[in-house]
C-alpha positions in Angstrom: -37.6 35.7 33.2 -36.5 32.0 33.2 -37.7 31.6 36.8 -41.0 33.2 36.0 -41.5 30.8 33.1 -40.7 27.9 35.4 -43.4 29.0 37.8 -46.0 29.0 35.0 -45.0 25.5 33.9 -45.4 24.1 37.4 -48.8 25.9 37.9 -50.1 24.5 34.6 -48.9 21.0 35.3 -50.6 21.0 38.7 -53.8 22.2 37.3 -53.8 19.6 34.5 -52.9 16.8 37.0 -55.9 17.5 39.3 -58.1 20.4 38.1 -61.0 19.5 40.3 -58.9 19.8 43.5 -57.3 22.9 42.2 -60.6 24.5 41.4 -59.1 26.0 38.2 -59.8 26.3 34.5 -57.4 26.2 31.6 -58.2 28.3 28.5 -56.3 27.7 25.3 -56.3 29.2 21.8 -54.1 28.5 18.7 -54.3 29.7 15.2 -52.8 31.7 12.4 -53.6 33.9 9.5 -52.6 36.6 7.0 -52.7 40.4 7.0 -52.2 42.9 4.1 -50.5 45.4 6.5 -48.6 43.8 9.4 -47.4 47.1 10.7 -50.7 49.0 10.3 -49.0 52.0 8.5 -48.7 53.4 5.0 -45.9 50.8 4.0 -48.6 48.2 3.4 -46.3 45.3 4.0 -48.0 41.9 3.9 -47.2 38.9 6.2 -48.6 35.7 7.6 -48.5 34.9 11.3 -49.2 32.2 13.9 -50.4 32.7 17.5 -51.0 30.7 20.6 -52.4 31.6 24.0 -52.6 29.6 27.2 -54.2 30.7 30.5 -54.9 29.3 33.9 -57.6 30.9 36.1 -59.2 29.8 39.3 -60.5 30.8 42.7 -61.1 29.4 46.2 -63.2 30.5 49.1 -61.8 31.4 52.5 -63.7 32.4 55.6 -65.8 35.4 54.6 -63.5 36.0 51.6 -62.5 34.8 48.2 -59.2 34.7 46.4 -58.9 34.6 42.6 -55.9 34.2 40.4 -54.9 34.1 36.7 -51.8 33.2 34.7 -51.5 33.8 31.0 -48.8 33.1 28.4 -49.3 34.1 24.7 -47.1 34.4 21.6 -47.4 35.6 18.0 -44.8 34.7 15.4 -44.3 36.5 12.1 -41.8 34.5 10.0 -41.2 37.3 7.5 -40.4 39.9 10.1 -39.1 38.1 13.2 -38.4 41.4 15.1 -42.2 42.0 15.4 -42.8 38.6 17.2 -44.8 39.0 20.4 -44.5 37.3 23.7 -46.6 38.0 26.8 -46.4 36.5 30.3 -48.9 37.8 32.9 -49.9 37.2 36.5 -53.0 38.6 38.2 -54.7 38.1 41.6 -57.7 39.4 43.4 -59.0 39.2 47.0 -62.6 40.0 48.1 -63.5 40.1 51.8 -66.7 41.0 53.6 -65.7 43.4 56.4 -69.3 43.4 57.6 -72.8 42.6 56.3 -72.8 45.9 54.4 -69.1 46.6 53.6 -67.0 44.8 51.1 -63.3 45.3 50.3 -61.8 44.3 46.9 -58.1 44.2 46.2 -56.6 43.5 42.7 -53.1 43.4 41.3 -51.2 42.2 38.3 -48.0 42.3 36.3 -47.2 41.5 32.7 -44.0 41.2 30.7 -44.3 42.1 27.1 -41.9 41.6 24.2 -42.9 43.0 20.8 -41.5 45.1 18.0 -42.3 47.5 15.2 -41.0 49.0 12.0 -38.5 51.9 12.3 -37.7 52.6 8.6 -38.7 51.0 5.3 -36.7 51.8 2.1 -36.4 50.0 -1.2 -34.4 46.9 -0.5 -33.9 47.8 3.2 -36.2 47.2 6.2 -35.1 48.4 9.6 -37.1 47.2 12.6 -36.7 46.9 16.3 -37.8 44.8 19.3 -38.3 45.9 22.9 -39.5 44.6 26.2 -42.0 46.4 28.4 -43.3 45.7 31.9 -46.9 46.7 32.8 -48.2 46.6 36.4 -51.5 47.5 37.9 -53.0 47.5 41.4 -56.3 48.7 42.8 -58.3 48.8 46.1 -62.0 49.3 46.3 -64.6 49.5 49.0 -68.4 49.1 48.6 -70.9 50.1 51.3 -74.6 49.2 51.1 -76.8 51.5 53.1 -80.3 53.0 52.9 -81.3 50.9 49.8 -78.3 52.2 47.8 -74.7 51.3 47.2 -71.7 53.6 47.6 -68.3 52.8 46.1 -64.8 54.2 46.1 -61.7 52.8 44.2 -58.1 53.7 44.0 -56.2 52.3 41.0 -52.6 52.7 39.8 -51.2 51.5 36.5 -47.6 51.7 35.6 -46.0 51.1 32.2 -42.2 50.9 32.0 -41.0 50.8 28.4 -37.7 49.2 27.4 -35.1 50.2 25.0 -35.4 49.4 21.3 -33.0 46.8 19.9 -32.6 47.5 16.1 -32.2 44.9 13.4 -29.4 47.0 11.7 -26.0 46.3 13.3 -24.3 49.4 14.6 -27.4 51.2 15.7 -27.3 51.7 19.5 -30.1 50.6 21.8 -32.3 53.5 22.7 -35.7 54.3 24.2 -38.2 55.5 21.6 -41.3 55.8 23.8 -41.9 57.2 27.2 -43.5 55.2 30.0 -46.3 56.5 32.2 -48.0 56.0 35.5 -51.8 56.6 35.7 -53.5 57.2 39.0 -57.3 56.8 39.0 -59.6 57.9 41.9 -63.2 57.0 41.4 -66.2 57.3 43.8 -70.0 57.1 43.3 -73.4 56.0 44.5 -76.0 53.7 42.9 -79.6 53.2 43.9 -82.9 51.9 42.4 -85.1 54.2 40.5 -88.1 53.8 38.1 -87.6 50.1 37.6 -83.8 50.4 37.0 -80.8 51.9 38.7 -79.5 55.5 38.8 -75.9 56.4 39.7 -73.6 59.4 40.1 -69.8 59.2 39.6 -66.9 61.5 40.3 -63.5 60.5 38.8 -60.0 62.0 39.0 -57.2 60.8 36.8 -53.6 62.0 36.6 -51.0 60.7 34.2 -47.4 61.1 35.3 -44.5 61.0 32.8 -40.9 60.6 34.1 -39.1 63.9 33.8 -36.2 62.3 31.9 -38.6 60.8 29.4 -40.6 63.9 28.5 -38.0 64.7 25.9 -39.6 61.8 23.9 -42.7 64.1 23.5 -45.0 62.7 26.3 -46.3 65.2 28.9 -48.3 64.8 32.1 -52.0 65.6 32.2 -55.0 65.2 34.5 -58.7 65.0 34.1 -61.7 65.5 36.4 -65.1 64.0 35.4 -68.6 64.1 36.9 -71.4 62.1 35.4 -74.9 60.7 35.9 -76.0 57.2 34.8 -79.2 55.2 34.4 -79.6 51.5 33.5 -82.7 49.3 33.1 -83.7 46.0 31.6 -87.1 46.0 29.8 -89.5 43.1 29.4 -89.1 42.9 25.6 -85.5 41.8 25.7 -84.0 45.3 25.7 -81.3 46.4 28.2 -80.3 50.0 28.2 -77.4 51.8 30.0 -76.6 55.5 29.6 -74.1 57.8 31.3 -73.5 61.4 30.6 -71.5 64.2 32.1 -68.6 66.6 31.8 -64.8 65.9 31.8 -62.2 68.6 32.1 -58.5 68.2 31.2 -55.6 70.2 32.7 -51.9 70.4 32.0 -49.2 73.0 31.9 -48.5 71.8 28.3 -52.1 72.3 27.1 -52.4 75.2 24.7 -54.5 78.2 25.7 -56.7 77.9 22.6 -57.7 74.3 23.4 -61.1 73.9 25.1 -60.4 72.0 28.4 -64.0 71.0 29.0 -65.6 68.3 26.9 -68.8 66.2 27.1 -68.5 62.7 28.6 -70.8 59.9 27.2 -71.2 56.2 27.6 -74.2 54.3 26.3 -75.0 50.7 25.4 -78.2 49.1 24.1 -78.6 45.3 23.9 -81.7 43.8 22.2 -82.5 40.1 22.3 -84.2 39.5 19.0 -86.1 36.4 17.9 -84.3 33.4 16.4 -81.3 33.5 18.7 -80.2 36.9 17.5 -78.6 39.6 19.7 -78.1 43.2 18.6 -75.9 45.7 20.4 -75.1 49.4 19.9 -72.6 51.4 21.8 -71.7 55.1 21.9 -68.9 56.7 24.0 -66.9 59.8 24.3 -64.0 60.4 26.8 -60.5 61.9 27.1 -57.9 59.2 27.0 -54.5 59.8 28.7 -52.8 56.4 28.3 -52.1 54.3 25.2 -52.3 57.2 22.8 -50.5 58.7 19.9 -50.7 62.4 21.0 -48.1 63.6 23.6 -50.8 64.8 26.0 -54.2 63.2 25.5 -57.0 62.5 23.0 -60.7 63.3 22.8 -62.0 60.0 21.5 -65.6 59.4 20.2 -66.6 55.9 19.3 -69.7 54.3 17.7 -70.1 50.5 17.6 -72.7 48.1 16.3 -72.7 44.3 16.6 -75.0 41.4 15.6 -74.7 37.8 16.7 -76.9 35.2 15.0 -77.1 31.4 15.7 -77.4 29.8 12.3 -77.7 26.3 13.7 -77.3 24.8 17.1 -73.5 24.8 16.7 -72.8 27.4 14.0 -72.8 31.1 14.9 -72.2 34.3 12.9 -70.9 37.5 14.5 -70.7 40.9 12.8 -69.1 44.0 14.4 -68.6 47.5 13.1 -66.8 50.4 14.9 -65.9 53.9 14.0 -63.6 56.0 16.2 -62.8 59.7 15.9 -59.8 61.0 17.9 -59.0 64.7 18.3 -55.5 65.2 19.6 -55.0 67.8 22.4 -51.4 68.8 22.0 -51.4 68.9 18.2 -54.1 70.2 15.9 -54.7 66.7 14.5 -57.5 64.3 13.9 -57.7 60.6 13.1 -60.7 58.4 12.1 -60.5 54.6 12.3 -63.2 52.4 10.9 -63.1 48.6 11.5 -65.4 45.8 10.4 -65.1 42.2 11.7 -67.0 39.1 10.6 -66.6 35.8 12.5 -68.0 32.4 11.8 -67.6 30.0 14.6 -68.5 26.3 15.1 -68.8 24.6 18.5 -67.1 21.2 18.8 -67.4 18.7 21.6 -66.4 19.6 25.2 -66.8 23.3 24.6 -64.0 23.7 22.0 -64.7 25.9 19.0 -63.3 26.6 15.5 -63.5 30.2 14.3 -62.8 31.9 10.9 -62.4 35.7 11.1 -62.2 38.4 8.4 -61.3 41.9 9.4 -61.1 45.2 7.5 -59.7 48.4 8.9 -59.4 51.9 7.3 -57.4 54.7 8.9 -57.8 58.3 7.8 -55.7 61.2 9.3 -55.2 64.9 8.9 -52.0 64.1 7.1 -53.2 62.2 4.0 -49.8 60.6 3.5 -50.4 58.7 6.8 -53.6 57.0 5.7 -53.7 53.2 5.4 -55.9 50.2 5.4 -55.6 46.6 6.6 -57.3 43.4 5.5 -56.9 40.3 7.6 -57.9 36.6 7.6 -57.4 34.3 10.6 -58.5 30.9 11.8 -58.4 29.8 15.5 -59.1 26.8 17.6 -60.0 27.5 21.2 -61.6 26.1 24.3 -61.3 25.4 28.0 -61.2 22.5 30.4 
């Protein structure tokens, strides 16, 4: 990893030295805060933290094509529990080329090295934690064809997560892998065309989540889904923008119980309303089966409702409020979770696009096992900007 850090340092130095010639932008953020539950679990252990993030993004045009790139480095330090410190280093790139007047090819790829940790066991007078290193990589290829007043598209995407072994804080405990990795393949195709002042679209998606055979003993199993849906979106003259998509998604796996309904509704909707006095209201509603980044060994039927409001109090002072509630029904176990989160952010814009933000967050988790319930209160201050 030392060589990769060196590449980042050189790239940032060149961009700062001559950003106009490099055609790049540097984003930065630094801050800190306090949380009532650093591990987001029933232990309710409090801690303070500090964080920093630095990113370089840019693009340049070639003949009939465009190349874009991004580099990010971020870190989070928890003085009381150093094993939970986070470090991320990521690289991504994209290439868009016009194959003809009606056909466009898009290629994307990225890789990220992650170092983080978690709590393993908490007893009176004894806290055992662990740290680990993961590598996440993703690549995709998509093609868009405009024909007959409409636009057809097809995308192939592959995401791979390789989880590292846990290094425990208690001497004598051997390094071991606690979580299984996965490889998610996504094949998506569809068609979009104008209709009734907006756009209508049809989508067909196939996803398959592969779990290495030697890691399925860690209670993660392969699964696949097939989804078909219809969508419609339109911007109205009174400041309202509406997008709605509905369909059916079906899950399949040799480890799926026979009593589990494999066919579920799919839903994705968003309403944005530009109100008077520089106020924006948004409402979202979604339902889908998630195969990656889940707690259940197989998959989760997740239903989410979200509301947000942004209000400009003055020319430089802005208030943002966000509420979200998510229900998750596990597919392998007969288990349900409900997570409710509320976030309030007050931000002040400084000179040259920099901003100060003060954020309060409140999260409540309810599960079928009442002993697993917990809540989290957090307060953070951040300074961010770009140049």
